[in-house]
C-alpha positions in Angstrom: 32.4 182.9 14.4 34.6 185.7 15.7 38.3 185.8 15.0 40.2 186.5 18.2 43.9 187.5 18.0 45.9 187.2 21.2 49.2 188.7 22.4 51.5 186.3 24.1 53.7 187.8 26.8 51.6 189.4 29.6 48.4 188.2 28.0 48.7 184.4 27.7 52.1 183.8 29.2 54.3 185.1 32.0 58.0 184.7 32.6 58.8 182.7 35.7 61.3 184.5 37.9 64.5 183.9 36.0 67.1 185.3 38.5 66.9 182.4 41.0 67.1 179.9 38.1 70.1 181.6 36.7 71.8 181.6 40.1 71.1 177.8 40.5 72.3 177.1 37.0 75.5 178.9 37.4 76.1 177.3 40.8 75.8 173.9 39.1 78.6 175.0 36.8 80.8 176.1 39.7 80.1 179.8 39.4 78.8 181.7 42.4 76.6 184.8 41.8 74.1 186.6 44.0 70.5 186.9 43.0 71.1 190.7 42.7 74.0 190.2 40.3 71.9 187.7 38.3 68.9 190.1 38.1 71.1 193.0 37.0 72.7 190.9 34.2 69.4 189.5 33.1 68.1 193.0 32.7 70.8 193.8 30.3 70.2 190.6 28.4 66.5 191.1 28.2 66.9 194.7 26.9 69.3 193.4 24.2 66.8 190.6 23.3 63.9 193.0 22.9 65.9 195.2 20.6 67.0 192.3 18.4 64.4 189.4 18.6 63.1 190.1 15.1 66.4 189.0 13.6 65.6 185.4 14.6 63.2 184.3 11.9 64.5 180.7 11.5 66.6 178.1 13.4 70.1 179.4 12.3 69.3 183.0 13.1 67.7 182.0 16.4 70.9 180.2 17.3 72.9 183.3 16.4 70.6 185.5 18.5 71.1 183.2 21.5 74.8 183.4 21.1 74.7 187.2 21.2 72.4 187.2 24.1 74.7 184.9 26.0 77.6 187.2 25.3 75.7 190.2 26.6 74.8 188.2 29.7 78.5 187.3 30.2 79.6 190.9 29.9 76.8 192.1 32.3 77.7 189.4 34.9 81.3 190.4 34.7 80.4 194.1 35.2 78.3 193.1 38.2 81.4 191.4 39.8 80.8 187.7 38.9 83.6 185.6 37.6 82.2 183.7 34.6 85.3 183.7 32.4 85.9 179.9 32.9 82.4 179.1 31.7 82.3 178.1 28.0 79.9 180.1 25.7 77.8 176.9 25.1 77.5 176.2 28.9 76.4 179.8 29.6 73.9 179.7 26.7 72.4 176.6 28.1 72.2 178.0 31.6 70.5 181.2 30.3 67.9 179.2 28.3 67.1 177.0 31.2 66.5 180.2 33.3 64.0 181.6 30.9 60.8 179.6 31.4 57.3 180.7 30.4 54.0 179.5 31.8 50.4 180.2 31.1 48.4 182.4 33.4 46.1 180.1 35.4 42.8 181.1 33.7 44.2 181.1 30.2 43.7 177.4 29.2 40.1 177.4 30.3 39.3 180.6 28.5 40.9 179.4 25.3 38.9 176.1 25.5 35.7 178.0 26.0 36.4 180.4 23.1 37.0 177.4 20.8 34.0 175.6 22.0 31.9 178.6 20.9 33.4 178.3 17.4 35.9 181.2 17.6 39.2 181.1 15.6 42.2 181.9 17.8 45.6 183.1 16.6 48.5 184.4 18.7 50.3 187.5 17.3 53.3 188.5 19.3 56.5 190.6 19.1 58.8 187.6 19.6 61.4 185.5 17.8 60.5 182.3 16.0 60.7 180.4 19.2 57.2 181.7 20.1 55.9 178.4 18.8 58.1 176.5 21.3 56.9 178.7 24.2 53.3 178.0 23.3 54.0 174.3 23.0 55.9 174.0 26.2 53.2 175.9 28.1 50.5 173.7 26.8 48.8 176.4 24.8 49.7 175.4 21.2 47.0 172.8 21.0 44.4 175.4 22.2 44.9 177.9 19.4 44.6 177.7 15.6 47.9 179.3 14.8 50.6 181.8 15.8 52.8 184.4 14.1 55.8 186.2 15.6 57.1 189.5 14.5 60.3 187.9 13.4 58.4 185.6 11.0 56.0 188.4 9.8 58.8 190.9 9.1 56.7 193.5 11.0 56.1 194.1 14.7 53.1 195.4 16.5 51.7 198.1 16.2 52.4 197.7 12.4 49.1 196.5 10.8 51.0 194.0 8.6 51.5 191.6 11.4 47.8 191.7 12.1 47.0 191.0 8.5 49.3 187.9 8.6 47.5 186.7 11.8 44.0 187.3 10.2 45.1 185.2 7.2 46.1 182.4 9.6 42.7 182.6 11.2 41.0 182.3 7.8 40.1 185.9 7.6 41.5 188.9 5.8 42.3 192.6 6.4 38.6 193.4 6.2 37.8 191.1 9.1 37.8 194.0 11.5 34.5 195.2 10.1 33.0 191.8 11.1 34.0 192.2 14.8 37.5 190.6 15.0 39.2 191.2 18.3 42.8 191.7 19.3 43.6 191.1 23.0 46.8 192.3 24.6 48.3 194.1 27.6 50.1 197.0 25.8 48.3 200.2 24.9 51.1 201.2 22.6 51.5 197.8 20.8 48.2 196.1 21.2 45.5 198.7 21.4 47.1 201.1 18.9 48.0 198.2 16.6 44.5 196.8 16.7 43.0 200.1 15.9 45.4 200.7 13.0 44.4 197.3 11.6 40.7 197.9 12.0 40.2 195.4 14.8 38.4 195.8 18.1 41.0 196.1 20.9 40.7 194.5 24.3 43.2 195.6 26.9 44.3 193.1 29.6 45.1 194.9 32.9 46.1 192.3 35.6 47.0 192.9 39.2 43.5 193.0 40.5 42.3 196.3 38.9 38.6 196.4 38.3 37.7 195.9 34.6 36.1 198.8 32.9 35.6 200.4 29.5 37.9 203.3 28.8 37.8 205.5 25.7 36.0 202.8 23.8 38.4 200.1 24.7 37.2 197.1 26.7 39.4 196.4 29.7 39.5 193.0 31.4 41.3 191.8 34.5 41.9 188.3 33.1 41.1 186.2 30.1 38.3 184.6 32.0 36.2 187.6 31.0 37.0 187.3 27.3 34.4 184.7 26.1 31.6 187.1 27.1 33.2 189.9 25.0 33.7 187.7 22.0 30.1 186.4 22.0 
């Protein structure tokens, strides 16, 4: 058995284009915005979210984070020239959440099924708020892994080795599992590769967009998760 830790965003999941969904959601509330205005405002909201997602470690703190993100979105839309003042905070929050949808990359479910069929233990470890579990469930991936831990729940974010230790424990391993060949798979050299090395794990870097897989500086590089079962053998 090999323990395989997996990043979420950019590795298992991608964000569907949110700007068109935000435009449509606001239009349904009687607010007209352009896609360019929506994209600009979403950029501000996403930047705020990334800086604060670790504050949302349970349901109450997640609700508070979402309120703050909605307020950032309102301010950004207003700066972009959109009139959203008549829209209630609750309505804007709901429109924002509806615009943020995650889906699995096409090859991911099959790759996870093959890994589990070979007896590997799979745990998702991601810099995310506690709603990571919802994203995995809604995308159909929760049933294909053995567990998941977000940085908000762990109290540490990649590349901190502590979040990897929590993930290894979920997988039934421990901090010494790296010596036994445990992998961490992710798309960020700074968070995933550096974090895996700091935790004593074997890093695998996912580089999508059609680039030819290779091995660079001792790091296995794959173009999709379809190539992962061969590496974990």
